[in-house]
Structure formats: structure tokens, C-alpha cells
N, C-alpha and C positions, 0 to 999 in steps of 0.2 A: 504494500500500500504506500502511495506517495504522500509525503507531507506537504501541505500548502498552507501558508499563513492566511490566505484568502481563497475563495473558490477559483478553480482554474479557468482561464480564458478560453473562449472558442478558438479554433476547433478542438473539441475534446470528445472522445468516444463515449456515447451514451452507456449508462449503467456500468460506469467504472468507479470503483471505490477510491476514496482519497481521505486523508486525514486533514480536517479543517482546523488547524491550530488547536486551541484548548477545547474546541467544541466537539472533538471526537470524530467518529467515523461517519462520513456522508457518502452519497452516491449521486453521480450526475444522471440527468435524464436527456431525452431527445429534444427538450425545449431549452432555449437559451436562458440562462439565469435562474433556472428552476432546479433545485437540488432536494434530495430526500435524505432523511436521517434514519439510520438503522436503529431498530428497537434494541436497547441494551437491557438484557435480563439481569436483575440484581436480586439475589436471595435476601429475604426478610423485608424487602422494600415495599412501602405503600405510598402512593401518590394521592394527595388530597387537594381537590380543587374547590375553592370557594367562589361561587358565581353570584354576582349582584348587579345592580344597575343604578344609575343616577336618574333623578326625576325628570330631567329634560334631555335625556339621551345619553348614551355611552354605556357600554358593557364594562363591568368591573370584575376582574379576576385576581385571585391569589392562588399560587400553587405551592403547597408545602409537601415535604417528604418526611416519613417517619419509619422507624425500625420496629418491625413486629418481633415478638419473641420466638416465632417459628420461621423456618427457612421459606416455607410456602404459605404466606398469609391466607387466611380463609375469609369468606364473606363476613363471618362473625368478628374477625379482627378489624375489617374495614368498618363495620358498624360500630365497633367499640371506639375507633378513632372519631367517627362522626359524633358519637354520644358525648365526647369531651369538647369537640370544636363548637358545637351548637350552643352549649351553656356558656362557653367563653365569649362568644359573640353576644349572647343575651345579657350577660352581666358586666362585660368589660369593653370589648372592642366597639360595640354600637355607640358607647358613650364618647368615642373619639371621632365619630362620623356624623356629618350633617343629617338633619331630619329628612333630607331629600334622597338619602341613600338607603337602599334595601338589600339585605342578603336574601337571595332567592333560594339557593340550595347549596348543599355540601355533598360532594361525591368523592369517595375514597376507592381506589383501585389497586390491587396487587400488581407490582411490576416485577414479580419473581417468575412469572410465566405469561404466555400469550395464547389465548385470551386469559386474563386474570379475573379472579373473583372481585365483585364490586358491591358497594352498598351506597345508597343515597338517602340523605335526610333533607326534608323540605323545611324552609324557614319562613320567609315572608315578613321578617321583623325589621322595622325601620331603625335607622340611627336616631340618636336623641340629642345630638349637639345642636343647640339653638343658635341661630345667627344667619347672616347673609351667606348664601351658598357660594363656595369656591368652585370653579369649573372642575370637572373630573380630571383634567390634565394637570392641575396644581397639586403637587405632592412633595414629599421629602424622601430621601433614601435612608434606609436602615440596613446595616450589615449584620448577617448572621455569622458570628465568628466560631471557629472550631478549635482555636489554639494552635493551628498550623498555618504556615504561609502558603501562598500559591492560589491561583484561581480555582483549582479543583477543590480547595478546602474552605471556600467561603461562599455564602449565599447572600441574597439581598431581597428586600421587599419595599414596595412603594405604597404607603398607606392610602386608603380610600379618602374621598374629598372631606376636607375640613371646612371651617367657617372663615370669613374674612377677618374676624376678630383674632384668629390664630396667627395672622401675619404680623410681622414686626414693623409697625408703621413708624415713620413714613416710608421706610424701606420695605416695599412689598415683595421683595425677592427673598426674604428670609422668614422663618417661623419663630414664634416666641419661645423663650427658654422653657416656659411652663408646658406648652404643647409638646415640645420636643421630649422633655423628661417623661411626661405622661404617656406618650405614644410608645417610647422605648420600654417603659415599665409594663405596659399592657402586653407587649410582645415577649418580654422576659417572663411574665406570668404564664404565658402559654407554654413556654419552654419548660417551666416548672410543673405545670399541670400534666403535660404529656410524659415527663419523666416519672411522675408519681403513678400515672396510669399504666406504665410499662410499655409505652410506645414513644421512645425518645425522638425528638425532632432531629433530623439529619440534613446534611447537604448531599444531594445525589450527584455523583460524578459519573458521567457516561464514559469518560476517558479511561478510568481505571476500574469501572464497574464496581464502585464501592459506595458505602454510606458513611459519611463522616459526621459524628455526633456534634450537634450545635451546643456550645457552652454559654453563649452570651449574645444578646442583641445590642448593637452599638450604633448610635447615630453617626453617620459619616460626617455631616456638618449640619448647619442650620439653614442652608440655602434651598430654594425651591428647585425641584427637578421636574421639568415639564414632561408629561407623558402624553404627547399629542395623539397617540393611538387610541386614547380613551374617548376622544371626541366623536360626536355624531358623524355618520357618513364615512368613517374610517374603517378599514378592514380589520378583521380579528387577527 
């Protein structure tokens, strides 16, 4: 397999495998600029997708990964993860999101086999943070640290929409210290909840087919990170 820091330029033979930097194994197709990623099977792994939306358009997604106690997680393991994520939203994370944000559902799937067992939990619970709505692309970046250096050993998350009162005025390109601390605290609480439940949060690495335990959520900085893909009329 050939290593490429970026996708290979045309002409390139369709259905040829190549290593795309830290992104891992990909495959070219017959269409220019279209590449597919090979599914990497990882024992014990569970992928959890939180799907929500903003009141005036824009799909909201979070993708977390957890380590199950068994090498081939069952549907019951997936349901157990959901049963901890949903209460976390209901009691903690919703308080960090504007009232125009709704969590639609949570879906957990085993990544230890294809197709893998899956479980889904429906929510429909709104955020509770009162104030003028920030557009869905206005967010901050939080890093999931594992205690090891390197891109394969860290993850990140972009919280769902806040309120304009959470912006540090008159500099609207930064968030307040109180919001930053509270958001990081909510994510660290999730790490603790899942550790207690027996499904530790991990960073999934497709490069080495490994699950790296998350030890801490850390705010990268207090600057706004625009996520324009969240706006209406943008592709998923």
C-alpha cells in the first residue's frame, strides 16, 4: 500500500488502496475526487452517534466511541451505553445548549464486526439554555486527551449551539470563561459516568485498529471554531 499525505492525483487506477496520512486506509474509485474508506474492525468497540437539530435548520451530530467489556459487543451492550448517554443529556448537556436545540436520538453500534449489533434510544428533549440563539456553526473545540501524543491518540468535539450571552463581548470571537469551564466539566462528567458504567470513553484509531482510553476533556482555547457544515443547505 502506498503512503500519500493527501489523496493521489488523477490519473490513478480505480479501486487501488492507499494510505491517506493519519486517516488510515482508503480506496480510490472511478470518479475523480471520490474516495472510500475501508471499515476497520476493532474488538470491544462501540460507536455512539448523537443526532439532533437546530430550530431553524442544521443537523447536529456527535460521534463518541466506547470500550465494551467483551470483544464482540452485543445489542445489550449498545443499549447499556444509550441508557447512560440519554440521562447525561437530560440532566447535564441540555443545560449547555440553547432552547432551540433538540436531541433526536442516540444510536450505538458495535464496530467489532460487520454488520454489528445496534441499539437506538429516542429522545426529543430540548436544550434549556435561555438566550438569543447562536447559529449552529458557532462553537468551540474541546480535546479528548489520552495521555499520549500523536493524532491517533486524541479526539475532539464541537459542542452544540450556545447563546449569544456565552460570547465574550465585545469580542464575539471568543467564549466566556464560565461557559468554557462548564462545557468542559459536562464532558468530563460523561467520561466519569461511562467509566463507572464499565464502558470507558475511547479515541478510535483506524490507523492502528485500537481504542485509546480518554482520560480528560480539555478546552483547546476560548476562540470560536466555525462549523459551517452545520448550516442549512449544506451536505452531511
